[in-house]
DOROZA-306914 format. One record per residue (C-alpha): residue number from 1; y, x, z. Coordinates in nm, 3 decimals, always signed. Layout:
N
+-----+---------+---------+---------+
!   k !   north !    east !      up !
+-----+---------+---------+---------+
! NUM !       Y !       X !       Z !
...
+-----+---------+---------+---------+
END
This chain:
384
+-----+---------+---------+---------+
!   k !   north !    east !      up !
+-----+---------+---------+---------+
!   1 !  +0.000 !  +0.000 !  +0.000 !
!   2 !  +0.240 !  +0.279 !  +0.091 !
!   3 !  +0.163 !  +0.451 !  -0.244 !
!   4 !  +0.261 !  +0.132 !  -0.432 !
!   5 !  +0.589 !  +0.116 !  -0.239 !
!   6 !  +0.673 !  +0.471 !  -0.345 !
!   7 !  +0.594 !  +0.390 !  -0.709 !
!   8 !  +0.816 !  +0.081 !  -0.694 !
!   9 !  +1.105 !  +0.285 !  -0.557 !
!  10 !  +1.064 !  +0.550 !  -0.828 !
!  11 !  +1.060 !  +0.279 !  -1.097 !
!  12 !  +1.382 !  +0.135 !  -0.957 !
!  13 !  +1.539 !  +0.477 !  -0.974 !
!  14 !  +1.454 !  +0.504 !  -1.345 !
!  15 !  +1.611 !  +0.165 !  -1.418 !
!  16 !  +1.927 !  +0.227 !  -1.211 !
!  17 !  +1.994 !  +0.591 !  -1.303 !
!  18 !  +2.209 !  +0.492 !  -1.603 !
!  19 !  +2.462 !  +0.310 !  -1.386 !
!  20 !  +2.469 !  +0.480 !  -1.047 !
!  21 !  +2.401 !  +0.800 !  -0.857 !
!  22 !  +2.137 !  +0.759 !  -0.581 !
!  23 !  +2.013 !  +0.984 !  -0.304 !
!  24 !  +1.641 !  +0.971 !  -0.217 !
!  25 !  +1.560 !  +1.065 !  +0.142 !
!  26 !  +1.195 !  +1.104 !  +0.241 !
!  27 !  +1.168 !  +0.999 !  +0.606 !
!  28 !  +0.928 !  +1.151 !  +0.854 !
!  29 !  +0.686 !  +0.860 !  +0.813 !
!  30 !  +0.670 !  +0.914 !  +0.440 !
!  31 !  +0.896 !  +0.620 !  +0.347 !
!  32 !  +1.161 !  +0.677 !  +0.084 !
!  33 !  +1.513 !  +0.547 !  +0.154 !
!  34 !  +1.784 !  +0.496 !  -0.108 !
!  35 !  +2.160 !  +0.533 !  -0.083 !
!  36 !  +2.411 !  +0.505 !  -0.360 !
!  37 !  +2.728 !  +0.344 !  -0.464 !
!  38 !  +2.818 !  +0.080 !  -0.707 !
!  39 !  +2.800 !  +0.274 !  -1.032 !
!  40 !  +3.096 !  +0.505 !  -0.951 !
!  41 !  +3.067 !  +0.868 !  -1.055 !
!  42 !  +3.286 !  +1.159 !  -0.954 !
!  43 !  +3.488 !  +1.349 !  -1.210 !
!  44 !  +3.815 !  +1.533 !  -1.263 !
!  45 !  +4.127 !  +1.370 !  -1.112 !
!  46 !  +4.331 !  +1.156 !  -1.352 !
!  47 !  +4.615 !  +1.326 !  -1.537 !
!  48 !  +4.947 !  +1.196 !  -1.399 !
!  49 !  +5.162 !  +0.993 !  -1.635 !
!  50 !  +5.537 !  +0.943 !  -1.612 !
!  51 !  +5.724 !  +0.629 !  -1.715 !
!  52 !  +6.003 !  +0.613 !  -1.972 !
!  53 !  +6.164 !  +0.267 !  -1.966 !
!  54 !  +6.424 !  +0.131 !  -2.208 !
!  55 !  +6.615 !  -0.181 !  -2.099 !
!  56 !  +6.837 !  -0.393 !  -2.324 !
!  57 !  +7.143 !  -0.607 !  -2.267 !
!  58 !  +7.325 !  -0.823 !  -2.522 !
!  59 !  +7.040 !  -0.966 !  -2.733 !
!  60 !  +6.984 !  -1.339 !  -2.771 !
!  61 !  +6.652 !  -1.471 !  -2.641 !
!  62 !  +6.362 !  -1.410 !  -2.881 !
!  63 !  +6.521 !  -1.130 !  -3.086 !
!  64 !  +6.269 !  -0.850 !  -3.142 !
!  65 !  +6.380 !  -0.493 !  -3.086 !
!  66 !  +6.193 !  -0.166 !  -3.060 !
!  67 !  +6.208 !  +0.204 !  -2.984 !
!  68 !  +6.056 !  +0.509 !  -3.152 !
!  69 !  +5.992 !  +0.758 !  -2.869 !
!  70 !  +5.824 !  +1.094 !  -2.919 !
!  71 !  +5.627 !  +0.975 !  -3.224 !
!  72 !  +5.523 !  +0.642 !  -3.073 !
!  73 !  +5.673 !  +0.302 !  -3.162 !
!  74 !  +5.681 !  -0.014 !  -2.952 !
!  75 !  +5.867 !  -0.343 !  -2.995 !
!  76 !  +5.921 !  -0.654 !  -2.786 !
!  77 !  +6.120 !  -0.976 !  -2.755 !
!  78 !  +6.153 !  -0.910 !  -2.383 !
!  79 !  +6.415 !  -0.717 !  -2.193 !
!  80 !  +6.235 !  -0.381 !  -2.152 !
!  81 !  +5.990 !  -0.137 !  -2.311 !
!  82 !  +5.793 !  +0.128 !  -2.122 !
!  83 !  +5.624 !  +0.440 !  -2.257 !
!  84 !  +5.391 !  +0.675 !  -2.070 !
!  85 !  +5.419 !  +1.052 !  -2.107 !
!  86 !  +5.215 !  +1.333 !  -1.948 !
!  87 !  +5.428 !  +1.638 !  -2.028 !
!  88 !  +5.741 !  +1.709 !  -1.821 !
!  89 !  +5.825 !  +2.031 !  -2.003 !
!  90 !  +6.053 !  +1.912 !  -2.282 !
!  91 !  +6.346 !  +1.706 !  -2.406 !
!  92 !  +6.240 !  +1.405 !  -2.616 !
!  93 !  +6.415 !  +1.215 !  -2.897 !
!  94 !  +6.428 !  +0.838 !  -2.923 !
!  95 !  +6.567 !  +0.590 !  -3.179 !
!  96 !  +6.629 !  +0.217 !  -3.143 !
!  97 !  +6.476 !  -0.006 !  -3.413 !
!  98 !  +6.477 !  -0.376 !  -3.507 !
!  99 !  +6.731 !  -0.633 !  -3.385 !
! 100 !  +6.873 !  -0.701 !  -3.733 !
! 101 !  +7.236 !  -0.807 !  -3.714 !
! 102 !  +7.295 !  -0.622 !  -3.388 !
! 103 !  +7.440 !  -0.279 !  -3.321 !
! 104 !  +7.263 !  -0.071 !  -3.048 !
! 105 !  +7.464 !  +0.170 !  -2.832 !
! 106 !  +7.336 !  +0.436 !  -2.826 !
! 107 !  +7.129 !  +0.403 !  -3.143 !
! 108 !  +6.942 !  +0.726 !  -3.065 !
! 109 !  +6.945 !  +1.005 !  -2.811 !
! 110 !  +6.758 !  +1.261 !  -2.604 !
! 111 !  +6.580 !  +1.216 !  -2.271 !
! 112 !  +6.430 !  +1.465 !  -2.027 !
! 113 !  +6.142 !  +1.351 !  -1.807 !
! 114 !  +6.103 !  +1.411 !  -1.437 !
! 115 !  +5.849 !  +1.303 !  -1.175 !
! 116 !  +6.029 !  +0.988 !  -1.065 !
! 117 !  +6.033 !  +0.852 !  -1.421 !
! 118 !  +6.340 !  +0.785 !  -1.634 !
! 119 !  +6.522 !  +0.470 !  -1.746 !
! 120 !  +6.780 !  +0.423 !  -2.022 !
! 121 !  +6.996 !  +0.119 !  -2.100 !
! 122 !  +7.052 !  +0.005 !  -2.461 !
! 123 !  +7.354 !  -0.220 !  -2.512 !
! 124 !  +7.346 !  -0.447 !  -2.821 !
! 125 !  +7.660 !  -0.588 !  -2.982 !
! 126 !  +7.687 !  -0.850 !  -3.258 !
! 127 !  +7.742 !  -0.717 !  -3.608 !
! 128 !  +7.657 !  -0.383 !  -3.756 !
! 129 !  +7.847 !  -0.061 !  -3.808 !
! 130 !  +7.758 !  +0.294 !  -3.909 !
! 131 !  +7.672 !  +0.528 !  -3.628 !
! 132 !  +7.760 !  +0.895 !  -3.596 !
! 133 !  +7.578 !  +1.171 !  -3.414 !
! 134 !  +7.730 !  +1.331 !  -3.106 !
! 135 !  +7.604 !  +1.669 !  -2.985 !
! 136 !  +7.688 !  +1.804 !  -2.641 !
! 137 !  +7.655 !  +2.175 !  -2.700 !
! 138 !  +7.526 !  +2.299 !  -2.363 !
! 139 !  +7.621 !  +2.658 !  -2.284 !
! 140 !  +7.355 !  +2.834 !  -2.077 !
! 141 !  +7.451 !  +2.995 !  -1.745 !
! 142 !  +7.609 !  +3.339 !  -1.760 !
! 143 !  +7.367 !  +3.631 !  -1.751 !
! 144 !  +7.479 !  +3.726 !  -1.399 !
! 145 !  +7.322 !  +3.406 !  -1.259 !
! 146 !  +6.984 !  +3.565 !  -1.195 !
! 147 !  +6.667 !  +3.383 !  -1.089 !
! 148 !  +6.479 !  +3.077 !  -1.218 !
! 149 !  +6.675 !  +2.813 !  -1.406 !
! 150 !  +6.523 !  +2.467 !  -1.445 !
! 151 !  +6.712 !  +2.140 !  -1.428 !
! 152 !  +6.774 !  +1.805 !  -1.591 !
! 153 !  +7.131 !  +1.746 !  -1.712 !
! 154 !  +7.240 !  +1.381 !  -1.744 !
! 155 !  +7.521 !  +1.226 !  -1.948 !
! 156 !  +7.615 !  +0.875 !  -1.835 !
! 157 !  +7.821 !  +0.669 !  -2.081 !
! 158 !  +8.066 !  +0.393 !  -1.988 !
! 159 !  +7.843 !  +0.115 !  -2.121 !
! 160 !  +7.561 !  +0.209 !  -1.882 !
! 161 !  +7.354 !  +0.421 !  -2.120 !
! 162 !  +7.219 !  +0.756 !  -2.004 !
! 163 !  +7.096 !  +1.050 !  -2.212 !
! 164 !  +6.966 !  +1.380 !  -2.078 !
! 165 !  +6.815 !  +1.720 !  -2.156 !
! 166 !  +6.601 !  +1.981 !  -1.981 !
! 167 !  +6.666 !  +2.351 !  -1.909 !
! 168 !  +7.001 !  +2.377 !  -2.089 !
! 169 !  +6.895 !  +2.209 !  -2.415 !
! 170 !  +7.165 !  +2.025 !  -2.610 !
! 171 !  +7.214 !  +1.652 !  -2.544 !
! 172 !  +7.242 !  +1.427 !  -2.850 !
! 173 !  +7.306 !  +1.057 !  -2.912 !
! 174 !  +7.448 !  +0.838 !  -3.186 !
! 175 !  +7.699 !  +0.553 !  -3.160 !
! 176 !  +7.962 !  +0.377 !  -3.373 !
! 177 !  +8.332 !  +0.467 !  -3.382 !
! 178 !  +8.496 !  +0.422 !  -3.043 !
! 179 !  +8.604 !  +0.583 !  -2.718 !
! 180 !  +8.328 !  +0.641 !  -2.460 !
! 181 !  +8.402 !  +0.757 !  -2.108 !
! 182 !  +8.130 !  +0.975 !  -1.959 !
! 183 !  +8.020 !  +1.161 !  -1.649 !
! 184 !  +7.770 !  +1.444 !  -1.614 !
! 185 !  +7.548 !  +1.549 !  -1.329 !
! 186 !  +7.243 !  +1.767 !  -1.264 !
! 187 !  +6.929 !  +1.696 !  -1.064 !
! 188 !  +6.966 !  +2.045 !  -0.910 !
! 189 !  +7.228 !  +2.052 !  -0.630 !
! 190 !  +7.302 !  +2.420 !  -0.703 !
! 191 !  +7.435 !  +2.344 !  -1.050 !
! 192 !  +7.708 !  +2.136 !  -1.216 !
! 193 !  +7.836 !  +2.073 !  -1.567 !
! 194 !  +8.190 !  +2.143 !  -1.682 !
! 195 !  +8.351 !  +1.905 !  -1.766 !
! 196 !  +8.209 !  +1.666 !  -1.508 !
! 197 !  +8.377 !  +1.364 !  -1.668 !
! 198 !  +8.602 !  +1.270 !  -1.960 !
! 199 !  +8.619 !  +1.068 !  -2.281 !
! 200 !  +8.423 !  +1.119 !  -2.604 !
! 201 !  +8.611 !  +0.999 !  -2.912 !
! 202 !  +8.408 !  +0.908 !  -3.223 !
! 203 !  +8.628 !  +0.851 !  -3.527 !
! 204 !  +8.408 !  +0.813 !  -3.834 !
! 205 !  +8.248 !  +1.159 !  -3.824 !
! 206 !  +7.984 !  +1.345 !  -3.628 !
! 207 !  +8.122 !  +1.522 !  -3.323 !
! 208 !  +8.031 !  +1.830 !  -3.117 !
! 209 !  +8.153 !  +1.870 !  -2.759 !
! 210 !  +8.103 !  +2.184 !  -2.548 !
! 211 !  +7.951 !  +2.155 !  -2.199 !
! 212 !  +7.905 !  +2.457 !  -1.974 !
! 213 !  +7.649 !  +2.478 !  -1.696 !
! 214 !  +7.788 !  +2.644 !  -1.384 !
! 215 !  +7.654 !  +2.722 !  -1.040 !
! 216 !  +7.833 !  +2.599 !  -0.730 !
! 217 !  +7.986 !  +2.903 !  -0.562 !
! 218 !  +8.081 !  +2.996 !  -0.206 !
! 219 !  +8.302 !  +3.271 !  -0.063 !
! 220 !  +8.121 !  +3.592 !  +0.029 !
! 221 !  +8.374 !  +3.773 !  +0.249 !
! 222 !  +8.363 !  +4.136 !  +0.366 !
! 223 !  +8.573 !  +4.204 !  +0.674 !
! 224 !  +8.687 !  +4.562 !  +0.735 !
! 225 !  +8.737 !  +4.694 !  +1.087 !
! 226 !  +8.823 !  +5.037 !  +1.226 !
! 227 !  +9.021 !  +5.205 !  +0.945 !
! 228 !  +9.387 !  +5.305 !  +0.970 !
! 229 !  +9.615 !  +5.106 !  +0.742 !
! 230 !  +9.622 !  +5.241 !  +0.387 !
! 231 !  +9.291 !  +5.431 !  +0.411 !
! 232 !  +9.089 !  +5.380 !  +0.092 !
! 233 !  +8.725 !  +5.268 !  +0.101 !
! 234 !  +8.491 !  +5.140 !  -0.171 !
! 235 !  +8.276 !  +4.826 !  -0.192 !
! 236 !  +8.019 !  +4.732 !  -0.458 !
! 237 !  +7.843 !  +4.392 !  -0.484 !
! 238 !  +7.545 !  +4.337 !  -0.718 !
! 239 !  +7.477 !  +4.127 !  -0.924 !
! 240 !  +7.844 !  +4.111 !  -1.023 !
! 241 !  +8.133 !  +4.340 !  -1.098 !
! 242 !  +8.298 !  +4.253 !  -0.766 !
! 243 !  +8.437 !  +4.521 !  -0.540 !
! 244 !  +8.615 !  +4.843 !  -0.621 !
! 245 !  +8.855 !  +5.056 !  -0.419 !
! 246 !  +9.000 !  +4.869 !  -0.122 !
! 247 !  +9.262 !  +4.958 !  +0.134 !
! 248 !  +9.204 !  +4.989 !  +0.508 !
! 249 !  +9.398 !  +4.750 !  +0.724 !
! 250 !  +9.390 !  +4.478 !  +0.455 !
! 251 !  +9.154 !  +4.268 !  +0.670 !
! 252 !  +8.906 !  +4.118 !  +0.426 !
! 253 !  +8.788 !  +4.092 !  +0.066 !
! 254 !  +8.631 !  +3.772 !  -0.076 !
! 255 !  +8.430 !  +3.707 !  -0.391 !
! 256 !  +8.288 !  +3.372 !  -0.513 !
! 257 !  +7.906 !  +3.386 !  -0.525 !
! 258 !  +7.631 !  +3.128 !  -0.587 !
! 259 !  +7.320 !  +3.065 !  -0.377 !
! 260 !  +7.101 !  +3.374 !  -0.376 !
! 261 !  +7.080 !  +3.734 !  -0.254 !
! 262 !  +7.338 !  +4.002 !  -0.325 !
! 263 !  +7.309 !  +4.373 !  -0.264 !
! 264 !  +7.619 !  +4.551 !  -0.139 !
! 265 !  +7.703 !  +4.912 !  -0.066 !
! 266 !  +8.001 !  +5.071 !  +0.107 !
! 267 !  +8.145 !  +5.416 !  +0.050 !
! 268 !  +8.335 !  +5.527 !  +0.359 !
! 269 !  +8.636 !  +5.760 !  +0.345 !
! 270 !  +8.590 !  +6.124 !  +0.448 !
! 271 !  +8.534 !  +6.164 !  +0.820 !
! 272 !  +8.411 !  +5.807 !  +0.873 !
! 273 !  +8.078 !  +5.623 !  +0.865 !
! 274 !  +8.036 !  +5.257 !  +0.770 !
! 275 !  +7.804 !  +5.016 !  +0.952 !
! 276 !  +7.632 !  +4.873 !  +0.764 !
! 277 !  +7.677 !  +5.111 !  +0.472 !
! 278 !  +7.454 !  +4.894 !  +0.252 !
! 279 !  +7.255 !  +4.575 !  +0.279 !
! 280 !  +7.172 !  +4.232 !  +0.145 !
! 281 !  +7.390 !  +3.923 !  +0.184 !
! 282 !  +7.220 !  +3.583 !  +0.161 !
! 283 !  +7.434 !  +3.296 !  +0.038 !
! 284 !  +7.269 !  +2.961 !  +0.115 !
! 285 !  +7.497 !  +2.661 !  +0.067 !
! 286 !  +7.804 !  +2.785 !  +0.255 !
! 287 !  +8.043 !  +3.078 !  +0.284 !
! 288 !  +7.928 !  +3.401 !  +0.447 !
! 289 !  +8.120 !  +3.673 !  +0.634 !
! 290 !  +7.995 !  +4.034 !  +0.654 !
! 291 !  +8.180 !  +4.270 !  +0.889 !
! 292 !  +8.197 !  +4.637 !  +0.792 !
! 293 !  +8.284 !  +4.857 !  +1.090 !
! 294 !  +8.413 !  +5.209 !  +1.029 !
! 295 !  +8.394 !  +5.482 !  +1.291 !
! 296 !  +8.401 !  +5.858 !  +1.320 !
! 297 !  +8.043 !  +5.986 !  +1.359 !
! 298 !  +7.942 !  +6.115 !  +1.704 !
! 299 !  +7.758 !  +6.440 !  +1.772 !
! 300 !  +7.423 !  +6.387 !  +1.594 !
! 301 !  +7.225 !  +6.605 !  +1.837 !
! 302 !  +7.098 !  +6.313 !  +2.050 !
! 303 !  +6.970 !  +6.043 !  +1.813 !
! 304 !  +6.742 !  +5.741 !  +1.861 !
! 305 !  +6.600 !  +5.642 !  +1.522 !
! 306 !  +6.418 !  +5.315 !  +1.447 !
! 307 !  +6.218 !  +5.283 !  +1.122 !
! 308 !  +6.024 !  +4.980 !  +0.994 !
! 309 !  +5.733 !  +4.881 !  +0.774 !
! 310 !  +5.596 !  +4.545 !  +0.663 !
! 311 !  +5.912 !  +4.345 !  +0.582 !
! 312 !  +5.965 !  +4.187 !  +0.240 !
! 313 !  +6.267 !  +4.303 !  +0.040 !
! 314 !  +6.461 !  +3.978 !  +0.106 !
! 315 !  +6.467 !  +4.013 !  +0.484 !
! 316 !  +6.662 !  +4.228 !  +0.722 !
! 317 !  +6.610 !  +4.342 !  +1.077 !
! 318 !  +6.819 !  +4.436 !  +1.377 !
! 319 !  +6.784 !  +4.641 !  +1.694 !
! 320 !  +6.983 !  +4.591 !  +2.012 !
! 321 !  +6.995 !  +4.908 !  +2.224 !
! 322 !  +7.157 !  +4.865 !  +2.566 !
! 323 !  +7.379 !  +4.585 !  +2.432 !
! 324 !  +7.474 !  +4.759 !  +2.104 !
! 325 !  +7.332 !  +4.585 !  +1.792 !
! 326 !  +7.285 !  +4.718 !  +1.440 !
! 327 !  +7.127 !  +4.533 !  +1.144 !
! 328 !  +7.009 !  +4.661 !  +0.806 !
! 329 !  +6.796 !  +4.531 !  +0.515 !
! 330 !  +6.427 !  +4.608 !  +0.494 !
! 331 !  +6.339 !  +4.966 !  +0.408 !
! 332 !  +6.634 !  +5.120 !  +0.595 !
! 333 !  +6.641 !  +5.294 !  +0.931 !
! 334 !  +6.865 !  +5.218 !  +1.229 !
! 335 !  +7.013 !  +5.510 !  +1.421 !
! 336 !  +7.189 !  +5.517 !  +1.758 !
! 337 !  +7.348 !  +5.817 !  +1.930 !
! 338 !  +7.394 !  +5.873 !  +2.297 !
! 339 !  +7.360 !  +6.101 !  +2.596 !
! 340 !  +7.032 !  +6.187 !  +2.764 !
! 341 !  +6.892 !  +5.891 !  +2.953 !
! 342 !  +6.668 !  +5.582 !  +2.940 !
! 343 !  +6.748 !  +5.301 !  +2.694 !
! 344 !  +6.616 !  +4.945 !  +2.657 !
! 345 !  +6.574 !  +4.800 !  +2.308 !
! 346 !  +6.491 !  +4.467 !  +2.143 !
! 347 !  +6.397 !  +4.401 !  +1.777 !
! 348 !  +6.504 !  +4.090 !  +1.580 !
! 349 !  +6.398 !  +3.975 !  +1.229 !
! 350 !  +6.670 !  +3.835 !  +1.001 !
! 351 !  +6.493 !  +3.610 !  +0.745 !
! 352 !  +6.636 !  +3.623 !  +0.394 !
! 353 !  +6.699 !  +3.361 !  +0.124 !
! 354 !  +6.352 !  +3.234 !  +0.017 !
! 355 !  +6.184 !  +3.483 !  +0.257 !
! 356 !  +5.808 !  +3.436 !  +0.307 !
! 357 !  +5.853 !  +3.489 !  +0.688 !
! 358 !  +5.839 !  +3.435 !  +0.982 !
! 359 !  +5.749 !  +3.782 !  +1.111 !
! 360 !  +5.656 !  +3.933 !  +1.444 !
! 361 !  +5.762 !  +4.284 !  +1.540 !
! 362 !  +5.545 !  +4.538 !  +1.717 !
! 363 !  +5.681 !  +4.654 !  +1.953 !
! 364 !  +5.938 !  +4.374 !  +1.987 !
! 365 !  +6.102 !  +4.535 !  +2.291 !
! 366 !  +6.067 !  +4.831 !  +2.522 !
! 367 !  +6.225 !  +5.139 !  +2.678 !
! 368 !  +6.288 !  +5.484 !  +2.534 !
! 369 !  +6.356 !  +5.806 !  +2.722 !
! 370 !  +6.602 !  +6.035 !  +2.541 !
! 371 !  +6.566 !  +6.390 !  +2.675 !
! 372 !  +6.765 !  +6.571 !  +2.406 !
! 373 !  +6.731 !  +6.600 !  +2.032 !
! 374 !  +6.611 !  +6.309 !  +1.817 !
! 375 !  +6.334 !  +6.058 !  +1.884 !
! 376 !  +6.188 !  +5.805 !  +1.639 !
! 377 !  +6.038 !  +5.463 !  +1.716 !
! 378 !  +5.826 !  +5.296 !  +1.443 !
! 379 !  +5.851 !  +4.914 !  +1.422 !
! 380 !  +5.571 !  +4.731 !  +1.237 !
! 381 !  +5.637 !  +4.377 !  +1.110 !
! 382 !  +5.354 !  +4.133 !  +1.043 !
! 383 !  +5.360 !  +3.783 !  +0.893 !
! 384 !  +5.253 !  +3.500 !  +1.124 !
+-----+---------+---------+---------+
END
């Protein structure tokens, strides 16, 4: 009897294998048990699709209109059309079709896709008129704006229509003769378009308008301290041509910089040292002040030197020795001078713009005994 039960189970498996995946478990008493699930099979996750929706205003009920979008055509007598697209990496053309006796605004244009989907309004007016192409010639950011550049730039017209482009590509649309107010904006808060608003005049010919992409900037200010008035010192900031020879006693020097990291170096006048003499400034959404202190170097016989390893090149570090603090970027040493004696120290990590931190320092604090000459303390940084 038990043998027949096993044969019946195996026969059922043969019949059901085409529609479901089953697990056969042979129990201790020799009985076979089945588990499975409803014909579902596992496979690769579905490829995400992003919506592109066109909405119309101005058409009488029942008028059929359509859109050609990225090689696909759809039409409807309703108020909207939706396309699905898998690729977010480009700028796509569209053209309005149908609706005989009506004039669409815009009649064609460009759209860039993004993860939230995109929607564009088509306004229909009675009658027909020739349309003319309008190209917004987008100037790419200046070469000094280093780092990745990826954004969607939108142009919003006064009638509610919106056209867009990706990664600095030109924006195009077509419309009949008229005056169209517009505004521009970017999906990246670090960037803006110039002009941000205005009026596009179409007067029977195709038009080209320049638009320049610019980064929002903030004041990076270097404050000088310790030099007699009129003493010349030199500052260099990279990437940029900012800096040059500056005069002691002038207080500060400011340069407009965008979000990112900027290397700077200071050349002190003869007989003085600058602290810091070089480093990295991190601009992150607001202005930044860097104080450069000049002093005459002490007797270098008694020196306490701290060196580091393990930090990434975006981060800095600082050491406080008996209440006196110095900070430098990664890869540089910190040196204190003083008389013979015992000193307490503490190490601090200064995370940089887009730093992979946080870090821990070893040792993070301690005491050093200066007996004469120079001593060196090695600080090792490790990621959490």
